[in-house]
C-alpha positions as CSV (number, residue, x, y, z in Angstrom):
1,M,-12.0,6.6,-14.5
2,E,-8.4,6.0,-13.8
3,V,-6.7,3.4,-11.7
4,G,-5.8,6.0,-9.1
5,Q,-9.5,6.6,-8.4
6,L,-10.2,3.0,-7.4
7,Y,-9.4,3.5,-3.8
8,Q,-12.6,5.5,-3.3
9,F,-14.7,2.5,-4.4
10,V,-12.7,0.1,-2.3
11,L,-13.1,2.3,0.7
12,L,-16.8,2.6,0.1
13,L,-17.2,-1.2,0.0
14,V,-15.2,-1.7,3.1
15,L,-17.2,1.0,4.9
16,V,-20.5,-0.6,3.9
17,G,-19.2,-4.0,5.2
18,I,-18.1,-2.5,8.5
19,V,-21.4,-0.6,9.0
20,I,-23.4,-3.8,8.4
21,G,-21.2,-5.8,10.7
22,I,-21.4,-3.3,13.5
23,G,-25.2,-3.1,13.0
24,V,-25.5,-6.8,13.4
25,V,-23.4,-6.8,16.5
26,V,-25.3,-3.9,18.1
27,L,-28.7,-5.5,17.3
28,D,-27.4,-8.8,18.8
29,K,-26.5,-7.0,22.0
30,F,-29.9,-5.2,22.1
31,G,-31.7,-8.5,21.5
32,A,-29.9,-10.1,24.5
33,T,-30.6,-7.0,26.7
34,T,-34.3,-6.9,25.8
35,A,-34.6,-10.7,26.3
36,A,-33.1,-10.3,29.8
37,A,-35.5,-7.5,30.6
38,G,-38.5,-9.7,29.7
39,S,-39.8,-7.8,26.7
40,T,-40.5,-10.6,24.2
41,V,-42.1,-8.3,21.5
42,A,-39.0,-6.0,21.4
43,S,-36.7,-9.0,21.5
44,T,-38.5,-10.7,18.6
45,A,-38.5,-7.5,16.5
46,I,-34.8,-6.9,17.1
47,N,-33.9,-10.5,16.3
48,A,-35.9,-10.4,13.1
49,T,-34.2,-7.2,12.1
50,R,-30.8,-8.7,12.9
51,T,-31.6,-11.8,10.8
52,E,-32.6,-9.8,7.8
53,I,-29.6,-7.5,8.0
54,A,-27.3,-10.6,8.3
55,A,-29.1,-12.1,5.2
56,I,-28.4,-8.9,3.2
57,S,-24.7,-9.1,4.1
58,S,-24.3,-12.8,3.4
59,N,-26.5,-13.0,0.3
60,W,-26.4,-9.6,-1.5
61,L,-23.2,-8.0,-0.5
62,G,-21.1,-10.4,-2.5
63,I,-23.3,-9.8,-5.6
64,I,-23.0,-6.1,-5.2
65,V,-19.2,-6.3,-4.9
66,I,-19.0,-8.4,-8.1
67,V,-21.2,-6.0,-10.0
68,V,-19.1,-3.0,-8.9
69,V,-15.9,-4.7,-9.7
70,A,-17.2,-5.7,-13.1
71,A,-18.3,-2.1,-13.8
72,I,-14.9,-0.8,-12.8
73,I,-13.1,-3.3,-15.0
74,L,-15.4,-2.5,-18.0
75,G,-15.0,1.2,-17.4
76,L,-11.2,0.8,-17.4
77,V,-11.3,-1.3,-20.6
78,M,-13.7,1.0,-22.4
79,S,-11.7,4.1,-21.5
80,S,-8.4,2.5,-22.6
81,F,-9.8,1.9,-26.0
82,G,-11.3,5.3,-26.3
83,Q,-8.1,7.3,-25.6
84,K,-6.4,9.0,-28.5
85,R,-2.7,8.9,-28.5
């Protein structure tokens, strides 16, 4: 892996963060709509799903980013020592 290829990983991480954020916002709006319509079962299910997705983004996304960044750094270091000049 070269430094020029890192933008793909950065774009992937940004895209995952955006998709999770949009998912939480959409579920929040659906939860408000179903609560207004009087469907408590649907509202409870949507709110539980929103809570779990928010937990993934707040608890696990940081760890995933750290692991990916560490793998990129290790890959760059290993490839720099393996090159023949």
